[in-house]
C-alpha positions, -999 to 999 in steps of 0.1 A, spaced: 0 0 0 28 25 9 46 18 -24 14 25 -44 8 58 -25 44 68 -31 41 60 -68 9 80 -70 26 110 -52 55 109 -76 32 107 -106 12 137 -93 45 156 -88 57 148 -123 23 158 -138 23 191 -119 59 199 -132 48 190 -167 18 213 -165 40 241 -151 66 236 -178 39 237 -205 24 269 -191 59 285 -188 65 276 -225 33 295 -233 47 325 -213 24 322 -183 38 327 -148 20 322 -115 23 341 -82 0 319 -62 13 326 -27 26 352 -3 52 375 -18 85 364 -2 121 354 -11 111 322 -28 81 335 -48 100 366 -59 130 345 -70 107 322 -90 88 350 -107 118 372 -114 139 344 -128 110 333 -150 104 369 -162 141 374 -171 144 340 -188 113 345 -209 124 380 -218 158 367 -228 142 342 -252 119 368 -268 117 404 -256 86 414 -277 61 388 -269 37 392 -240 42 374 -207 11 368 -185 15 370 -147 -15 354 -129 -18 367 -94 -36 352 -64 -17 366 -35 -23 382 -1 8 403 -5 38 400 17 73 414 17 76 449 2 112 445 -8 105 411 -26 74 426 -42 94 456 -55 120 432 -69 92 416 -90 78 450 -99 111 463 -110 118 433 -132 83 437 -148 92 473 -156 127 466 -168 122 439 -193 112 445 -229 83 420 -230 50 435 -221 37 419 -189 0 413 -187 -14 409 -152 -45 389 -142 -59 387 -107 -75 353 -104 -87 354 -68 -70 380 -45 -45 407 -52 -39 423 -19 -11 447 -7 20 440 -28 -2 417 -49 -23 447 -59 8 468 -67 20 440 -90 -15 438 -106 -15 476 -112 21 474 -125 11 454 -156 14 469 -190 -12 496 -196 -43 481 -213 -33 446 -201 -43 445 -165 -72 423 -158 -92 405 -131 -116 376 -131 -152 385 -122 -151 373 -86 -116 385 -77 -109 410 -48 -83 437 -48 -70 454 -16 -46 482 -11 -32 495 22 -1 511 37 29 488 42 30 468 74 59 458 97 60 421 98 75 405 128 90 423 158 113 452 159 134 458 190 161 483 197 169 517 210 144 546 206 167 561 179 167 528 160 129 526 162 127 561 149 148 552 119 125 522 112 94 544 115 109 570 91 118 542 66 83 529 68 69 563 59 93 566 30 82 531 18 45 542 21 52 573 0 70 552 -26 42 526 -29 16 555 -32 37 571 -59 38 538 -78 1 533 -75 -6 569 -85 15 565 -117 -5 534 -127 -40 545 -116 -41 582 -123 -53 588 -87 -37 617 -68 -13 610 -40 -36 626 -14 -65 603 -23 -41 573 -23 -28 583 11 -63 584 25 -75 552 8 -44 532 19 -45 544 55 -66 513 62 -74 481 42 -92 493 11 -110 465 -7 -124 467 -42 -145 446 -64 -133 442 -100 -157 469 -111 -145 493 -84 -108 484 -92 -115 493 -129 -131 526 -119 -101 533 -96 -76 526 -124 -59 495 -109 -71 473 -138 -82 478 -174 -109 452 -177 -127 422 -162 -123 390 -182 -147 362 -184 -130 340 -210 -94 330 -216 -82 330 -252 
């Protein structure tokens, strides 16, 4: 019984790798997790690899992410902006926090959501515990404010919203339906079919 279960597990793993390889060959990348070192490395290396093969053909980045590390998210964002290939973004479930920044950072006219997706923007969060002297905590607080301003500038450049409105909207979790995200300028359209 254990051998059969092991064999089925290996078969499933091989099948999943084959599917992922097939999708990558068709220039489709998935961010289906929290934004962290591992997911950023996977997405950035795939973006760079596909762009090296062909810098004119579209790459599609499917996003279903609660967000995560700002620095790792900005690594993905910067790669998206730096490569020659246009990057289309599609929110398939949730694009929250850095996931929403990545969604908005897709090529103009190529930013989409599926009909029942949710999008959420907010100010950056400190994850974990920060300890130290008062002066060190002050340094961290000032850096967080700079990061918040930078994220708001990026969102403003992609949405057309002014910085003051973004600062107000991102003060707390700000959820949007696909229709609201389109009106806000985070996406360009809502897709119901895949071609």
